[in-house]
VOMIVEX-865092 format. One line per field, with one value per residue (C-alpha): residue in one letter; chain; x, y, z. Coordinates in nm, 3 decimals, always signed. Layout:
N
type = A / ...
mol = A / ...
xx = X / ...
yy = Y / ...
zz = Z / ...
This chain:
341
type = M / R / V / Y / T / L / L / L / F / V / V / A / L / V / S / C / Q / N / P / K / E / K / A / Q / P / F / V / H / N / I / D / G / G / P / T / P / W / S / Y / E / P / T / G / K / P / D / R / S / F / T / F / A / I / I / S / D / L / N / G / G / E / R / D / G / I / F / E / V / A / I / E / Q / I / N / L / L / Q / P / E / F / I / L / S / V / G / D / L / V / N / G / E / T / E / E / I / P / E / L / E / R / Q / F / D / S / F / D / Q / R / A / A / K / A / N / A / P / L / F / H / V / G / G / N / H / D / L / T / S / S / G / M / R / D / F / W / V / K / R / Y / G / K / K / Y / Y / H / F / V / Y / Q / D / V / L / F / L / V / L / D / T / E / D / Y / T / E / E / F / R / E / R / I / H / H / A / R / S / E / A / I / A / I / L / D / G / D / H / P / E / E / Y / P / Q / T / E / Y / F / N / M / P / E / R / K / T / G / K / I / E / E / E / Q / N / A / Y / F / E / K / V / I / A / A / N / P / N / V / K / H / T / F / V / F / M / H / K / P / V / W / Q / R / E / G / E / G / N / L / S / R / I / E / K / A / L / G / E / R / E / Y / T / V / I / N / G / H / F / H / S / Y / S / H / T / V / K / N / G / H / D / Y / I / M / L / A / T / T / G / G / A / Q / N / D / E / D / E / N / A / F / D / H / I / T / L / V / S / Y / S / D / E / G / P / A / I / A / N / I / R / M / D / G / L / L / N / K / A / G / K / I / P / L / N / G / E / Q / Y / C / Y / Q / A / S / A / C / K / E / A / V / G / G
mol = A / A / A / A / A / A / A / A / A / A / A / A / A / A / A / A / A / A / A / A / A / A / A / A / A / A / A / A / A / A / A / A / A / A / A / A / A / A / A / A / A / A / A / A / A / A / A / A / A / A / A / A / A / A / A / A / A / A / A / A / A / A / A / A / A / A / A / A / A / A / A / A / A / A / A / A / A / A / A / A / A / A / A / A / A / A / A / A / A / A / A / A / A / A / A / A / A / A / A / A / A / A / A / A / A / A / A / A / A / A / A / A / A / A / A / A / A / A / A / A / A / A / A / A / A / A / A / A / A / A / A / A / A / A / A / A / A / A / A / A / A / A / A / A / A / A / A / A / A / A / A / A / A / A / A / A / A / A / A / A / A / A / A / A / A / A / A / A / A / A / A / A / A / A / A / A / A / A / A / A / A / A / A / A / A / A / A / A / A / A / A / A / A / A / A / A / A / A / A / A / A / A / A / A / A / A / A / A / A / A / A / A / A / A / A / A / A / A / A / A / A / A / A / A / A / A / A / A / A / A / A / A / A / A / A / A / A / A / A / A / A / A / A / A / A / A / A / A / A / A / A / A / A / A / A / A / A / A / A / A / A / A / A / A / A / A / A / A / A / A / A / A / A / A / A / A / A / A / A / A / A / A / A / A / A / A / A / A / A / A / A / A / A / A / A / A / A / A / A / A / A / A / A / A / A / A / A / A / A / A / A / A / A / A / A / A / A / A / A / A / A / A / A / A / A / A / A / A / A / A / A / A / A / A / A / A / A / A / A / A / A
xx = +15.097 / +15.106 / +14.906 / +14.643 / +14.619 / +14.584 / +14.306 / +14.113 / +14.148 / +14.015 / +13.716 / +13.638 / +13.669 / +13.433 / +13.179 / +13.189 / +13.135 / +12.816 / +12.601 / +12.276 / +12.377 / +12.354 / +12.068 / +11.761 / +11.462 / +11.211 / +11.280 / +11.046 / +11.058 / +10.825 / +11.023 / +10.772 / +10.410 / +10.162 / +10.241 / +10.002 / +10.131 / +10.079 / +10.447 / +10.749 / +10.795 / +11.129 / +11.289 / +11.428 / +11.796 / +11.716 / +11.509 / +11.206 / +10.879 / +10.503 / +10.235 / +9.857 / +9.593 / +9.247 / +8.981 / +8.668 / +8.501 / +8.236 / +7.973 / +7.770 / +8.006 / +7.876 / +7.930 / +8.201 / +8.374 / +8.670 / +8.741 / +8.756 / +8.984 / +9.236 / +9.250 / +9.297 / +9.574 / +9.752 / +9.750 / +9.922 / +10.194 / +10.263 / +10.529 / +10.281 / +9.927 / +9.801 / +9.447 / +9.277 / +9.051 / +8.697 / +8.803 / +8.500 / +8.152 / +8.226 / +7.925 / +7.983 / +8.206 / +8.119 / +8.449 / +8.305 / +8.141 / +8.456 / +8.655 / +8.411 / +8.432 / +8.811 / +8.860 / +8.651 / +8.859 / +9.194 / +9.103 / +9.008 / +9.305 / +9.541 / +9.476 / +9.682 / +10.034 / +10.176 / +10.175 / +9.892 / +9.944 / +9.640 / +9.499 / +9.209 / +8.890 / +8.589 / +8.425 / +8.739 / +8.838 / +8.541 / +8.496 / +8.745 / +8.657 / +8.721 / +9.051 / +9.163 / +9.069 / +9.269 / +9.581 / +9.567 / +9.523 / +9.731 / +9.939 / +9.987 / +9.694 / +9.937 / +10.288 / +10.549 / +10.793 / +11.054 / +11.062 / +11.337 / +11.414 / +11.048 / +10.874 / +10.520 / +10.316 / +9.999 / +9.764 / +9.478 / +9.206 / +8.980 / +9.219 / +9.012 / +9.021 / +8.851 / +8.560 / +8.495 / +8.532 / +8.248 / +8.034 / +8.099 / +8.033 / +7.702 / +7.593 / +7.689 / +7.493 / +7.185 / +7.224 / +7.258 / +6.946 / +6.756 / +6.893 / +6.780 / +6.444 / +6.113 / +6.225 / +6.568 / +6.484 / +6.561 / +6.926 / +7.046 / +6.910 / +7.118 / +7.415 / +7.648 / +7.552 / +7.647 / +7.980 / +8.278 / +8.458 / +8.208 / +8.362 / +8.721 / +8.823 / +9.095 / +9.452 / +9.567 / +9.895 / +10.070 / +10.018 / +10.124 / +10.442 / +10.517 / +10.503 / +10.694 / +10.973 / +10.958 / +10.974 / +11.270 / +11.450 / +11.407 / +11.518 / +11.666 / +11.395 / +11.303 / +10.929 / +10.673 / +10.327 / +10.071 / +9.787 / +9.472 / +9.105 / +8.922 / +9.047 / +9.178 / +9.353 / +9.007 / +8.945 / +8.909 / +9.107 / +9.317 / +9.352 / +9.397 / +9.696 / +9.869 / +10.145 / +10.243 / +10.223 / +10.450 / +10.697 / +10.701 / +10.796 / +10.920 / +10.982 / +10.785 / +10.481 / +10.141 / +9.834 / +9.585 / +9.258 / +8.919 / +8.595 / +8.363 / +8.330 / +8.374 / +8.693 / +8.849 / +9.188 / +9.304 / +9.632 / +9.723 / +10.044 / +10.177 / +10.106 / +9.855 / +9.573 / +9.380 / +9.050 / +8.980 / +8.636 / +8.556 / +8.679 / +8.350 / +8.196 / +7.850 / +7.797 / +7.567 / +7.388 / +7.366 / +7.745 / +7.944 / +8.268 / +8.156 / +8.312 / +8.519 / +8.886 / +9.238 / +9.510 / +9.853 / +10.152 / +10.479 / +10.780 / +11.110 / +11.374 / +11.134 / +10.884 / +10.545 / +10.319 / +9.964 / +9.713 / +9.353 / +9.230 / +8.856 / +8.763 / +8.518 / +8.806 / +9.078 / +9.062 / +9.265 / +9.433 / +9.102 / +8.956 / +8.734 / +8.699 / +8.838 / +8.605 / +8.316 / +8.325 / +8.099 / +7.804 / +7.874 / +7.806 / +8.116 / +7.953 / +7.605 / +7.520 / +7.606 / +7.413 / +7.116 / +7.119 / +7.162 / +6.846 / +6.655 / +6.628
yy = +11.827 / +11.996 / +12.290 / +12.050 / +11.864 / +12.192 / +12.300 / +11.982 / +12.031 / +12.389 / +12.278 / +12.003 / +12.244 / +12.497 / +12.221 / +12.115 / +12.472 / +12.509 / +12.211 / +12.382 / +12.361 / +11.983 / +11.963 / +11.776 / +12.010 / +11.747 / +11.533 / +11.281 / +10.963 / +10.730 / +10.425 / +10.228 / +10.164 / +10.429 / +10.793 / +11.073 / +11.279 / +11.204 / +11.252 / +11.440 / +11.812 / +11.952 / +12.273 / +12.592 / +12.684 / +13.003 / +12.795 / +13.024 / +12.852 / +12.878 / +12.629 / +12.633 / +12.517 / +12.385 / +12.373 / +12.164 / +11.998 / +11.831 / +11.800 / +11.860 / +11.912 / +12.154 / +12.023 / +12.175 / +12.397 / +12.173 / +12.119 / +12.495 / +12.530 / +12.285 / +12.482 / +12.804 / +12.650 / +12.553 / +12.922 / +13.004 / +12.739 / +12.639 / +12.378 / +12.167 / +12.169 / +12.097 / +12.021 / +12.059 / +11.756 / +11.653 / +11.534 / +11.307 / +11.281 / +10.953 / +10.853 / +10.484 / +10.189 / +10.011 / +9.964 / +9.997 / +10.327 / +10.460 / +10.358 / +10.541 / +10.858 / +10.863 / +10.765 / +11.066 / +11.295 / +11.154 / +11.166 / +11.532 / +11.623 / +11.450 / +11.732 / +11.962 / +12.034 / +11.990 / +11.715 / +11.712 / +11.635 / +11.469 / +11.574 / +11.378 / +11.534 / +11.394 / +11.297 / +11.097 / +10.946 / +10.920 / +10.544 / +10.260 / +10.127 / +10.464 / +10.499 / +10.155 / +10.249 / +10.572 / +10.389 / +10.144 / +10.423 / +10.712 / +10.569 / +10.786 / +10.966 / +11.209 / +11.282 / +11.551 / +11.664 / +11.933 / +12.137 / +12.394 / +12.410 / +12.466 / +12.206 / +12.089 / +11.905 / +11.731 / +11.629 / +11.383 / +11.555 / +11.245 / +11.071 / +10.885 / +10.558 / +10.275 / +10.263 / +10.636 / +10.634 / +10.383 / +10.597 / +10.905 / +10.715 / +10.581 / +10.920 / +11.092 / +10.842 / +10.900 / +11.278 / +11.267 / +11.052 / +11.319 / +11.596 / +11.405 / +11.308 / +11.480 / +11.669 / +11.828 / +12.084 / +11.809 / +11.795 / +12.031 / +11.781 / +11.490 / +11.348 / +11.420 / +11.787 / +11.833 / +11.651 / +11.892 / +11.658 / +11.756 / +12.102 / +12.060 / +11.697 / +11.553 / +11.421 / +11.132 / +11.055 / +10.868 / +11.151 / +11.418 / +11.225 / +11.181 / +11.554 / +11.646 / +11.420 / +11.564 / +11.922 / +11.841 / +11.676 / +11.988 / +12.278 / +12.500 / +12.511 / +12.856 / +12.821 / +12.559 / +12.512 / +12.309 / +12.166 / +12.001 / +11.968 / +12.054 / +12.343 / +12.122 / +12.434 / +12.552 / +12.236 / +12.268 / +12.029 / +11.726 / +11.624 / +11.979 / +12.141 / +12.265 / +12.001 / +12.069 / +12.445 / +12.408 / +12.200 / +12.468 / +12.722 / +13.055 / +12.944 / +13.101 / +12.894 / +12.918 / +12.703 / +12.633 / +12.436 / +12.404 / +12.230 / +12.525 / +12.638 / +12.997 / +13.204 / +13.352 / +13.474 / +13.471 / +13.586 / +13.366 / +13.433 / +13.624 / +13.345 / +13.325 / +13.071 / +13.063 / +12.887 / +12.841 / +12.855 / +12.622 / +12.500 / +12.345 / +12.245 / +12.339 / +12.702 / +12.884 / +13.152 / +13.371 / +13.376 / +13.643 / +13.463 / +13.148 / +13.165 / +12.950 / +13.038 / +12.912 / +13.008 / +13.078 / +13.087 / +13.235 / +13.161 / +13.351 / +13.447 / +13.717 / +13.447 / +13.346 / +13.576 / +13.437 / +13.542 / +13.422 / +13.434 / +13.419 / +13.180 / +13.426 / +13.669 / +13.438 / +13.477 / +13.330 / +13.528 / +13.560 / +13.735 / +13.440 / +13.192 / +12.862 / +12.581 / +12.823 / +12.885 / +13.190 / +12.950 / +12.872 / +13.054 / +13.096 / +13.273 / +13.161 / +13.483 / +13.700 / +13.480 / +13.486 / +13.866 / +13.869 / +13.667 / +13.855 / +13.541
zz = +8.016 / +8.356 / +8.220 / +8.078 / +8.411 / +8.600 / +8.365 / +8.426 / +8.801 / +8.780 / +8.571 / +8.821 / +9.114 / +8.954 / +8.888 / +9.253 / +9.366 / +9.160 / +9.262 / +9.162 / +8.798 / +8.827 / +9.076 / +8.962 / +8.934 / +9.046 / +9.353 / +9.519 / +9.730 / +9.536 / +9.424 / +9.218 / +9.126 / +9.015 / +9.087 / +9.182 / +8.886 / +8.517 / +8.426 / +8.562 / +8.497 / +8.380 / +8.502 / +8.351 / +8.395 / +8.591 / +8.839 / +8.817 / +8.726 / +8.701 / +8.791 / +8.759 / +9.007 / +8.930 / +9.197 / +9.256 / +8.957 / +9.175 / +9.373 / +9.073 / +8.779 / +8.514 / +8.163 / +7.947 / +8.204 / +8.281 / +7.911 / +7.860 / +8.163 / +8.018 / +7.691 / +7.888 / +8.097 / +7.775 / +7.679 / +8.011 / +7.958 / +8.321 / +8.393 / +8.587 / +8.725 / +9.077 / +9.185 / +9.522 / +9.493 / +9.404 / +9.061 / +9.019 / +9.163 / +9.344 / +9.553 / +9.470 / +9.548 / +9.225 / +9.040 / +8.686 / +8.776 / +8.945 / +8.639 / +8.415 / +8.622 / +8.659 / +8.294 / +8.198 / +8.417 / +8.303 / +7.934 / +7.957 / +8.178 / +7.932 / +7.685 / +7.907 / +7.784 / +8.135 / +8.399 / +8.651 / +9.021 / +9.177 / +9.515 / +9.663 / +9.799 / +9.980 / +9.649 / +9.564 / +9.900 / +10.137 / +10.155 / +10.193 / +9.848 / +9.685 / +9.869 / +9.751 / +9.396 / +9.423 / +9.546 / +9.257 / +9.007 / +9.142 / +9.426 / +9.735 / +9.897 / +10.062 / +9.943 / +9.886 / +9.623 / +9.576 / +9.258 / +9.196 / +9.570 / +9.660 / +9.879 / +9.800 / +10.064 / +9.944 / +10.228 / +10.255 / +10.459 / +10.452 / +10.693 / +10.955 / +11.143 / +10.954 / +11.199 / +11.182 / +10.802 / +10.773 / +11.004 / +10.788 / +10.467 / +10.599 / +10.737 / +10.412 / +10.203 / +10.418 / +10.393 / +10.013 / +9.990 / +10.185 / +9.963 / +9.655 / +9.806 / +9.872 / +10.184 / +10.123 / +10.393 / +10.646 / +10.544 / +10.824 / +11.079 / +10.948 / +11.135 / +10.845 / +10.823 / +11.188 / +11.174 / +11.189 / +10.948 / +10.677 / +10.672 / +10.787 / +10.742 / +10.962 / +10.954 / +11.173 / +11.354 / +11.071 / +10.823 / +11.072 / +11.151 / +10.780 / +10.709 / +11.024 / +10.898 / +10.546 / +10.674 / +10.900 / +10.607 / +10.390 / +10.609 / +10.336 / +10.071 / +9.942 / +10.007 / +10.104 / +9.952 / +10.147 / +9.935 / +10.066 / +9.983 / +10.305 / +10.524 / +10.803 / +10.932 / +11.047 / +11.248 / +11.626 / +11.842 / +11.749 / +11.387 / +11.260 / +11.087 / +11.404 / +11.413 / +11.053 / +11.110 / +11.413 / +11.211 / +10.939 / +11.205 / +11.071 / +10.714 / +10.429 / +10.334 / +10.163 / +10.232 / +9.950 / +9.969 / +9.803 / +9.914 / +9.985 / +9.621 / +9.734 / +9.715 / +10.026 / +10.144 / +10.505 / +10.656 / +10.953 / +11.146 / +10.846 / +10.595 / +10.311 / +10.350 / +10.024 / +9.965 / +9.596 / +9.434 / +9.140 / +8.805 / +8.699 / +9.033 / +9.157 / +9.256 / +9.497 / +9.296 / +9.608 / +9.655 / +9.467 / +9.559 / +9.376 / +9.030 / +8.796 / +8.787 / +8.728 / +8.974 / +8.826 / +9.060 / +8.932 / +9.150 / +9.147 / +9.403 / +9.523 / +9.624 / +9.484 / +9.283 / +9.289 / +9.024 / +9.007 / +8.650 / +8.599 / +8.324 / +8.168 / +8.115 / +7.982 / +7.604 / +7.319 / +7.039 / +6.859 / +7.164 / +7.244 / +7.528 / +7.389 / +7.276 / +7.221 / +7.593 / +7.571 / +7.590 / +7.956 / +8.280 / +8.500 / +8.796 / +8.895 / +9.082 / +8.781 / +8.538 / +8.773 / +8.765 / +8.387 / +8.330 / +8.597 / +8.811
């Protein structure tokens, strides 16, 4: 009997000394209501993992590309998928139209064999009506989660005061009307074109304080990923990323955004700042860095390995792009050259 009791004690002691074996792979602070992810991912015992990232679908989604991307992501088998915003075209506060657009996105995204984490862009969150719609559908506009001891911060770069938001929304509507009208050459003279927020967005006090608190509460994570739509880290003056960067301090982190539909990589203070191109969004046919791609991040104890996979080179076992994807153009500048245009 004493031997049996001693054995139980040893087993219990070993269990207490290996807390990671019982640690939940996915940790968040959302208690109820809608969530900004479609369902919760599950982890592997060795705590390594992969996740995929999709970039801008809009302004000006090109038909068929996103559907192909989802099939290609299924071939890669990530544990979850993150976006960097501009999921729909937006440009309206009419609820039936917003429902139609987001239903279309969700129905296509649901064909992925992994949960999708939503990130809002300017096409999703510009106006107050669109933001209210987002909250009812997806919950938080900015949030965080921890997966396998890695911290993910998801920012809202359309974070303005209510008064300034209405000014931006009005100026943007006027600018779009000019772009769609008889004199698009006048667009550079519009108020919206000359607003720094058009390029960089902004984050206000409440959001900064939230992420400062989150970072302080997670001091021992292995890495931190910071996701956003607009590159608020390029913003001059208040409302930029500097407070969050300061809170992150010397820890290892990676910043990922979209918005410009053109790929770039910057090293800032020893950290990677990556601007993704498109996964179906409009492309500038003069820009060689404008192409459709899927980003695959593999995480292990050695840190993140980031691979950008061009959609025109991701083939299935038959050596084809899924869904007869050869019919589409995945880089406007290359297609322009191919047709002599």
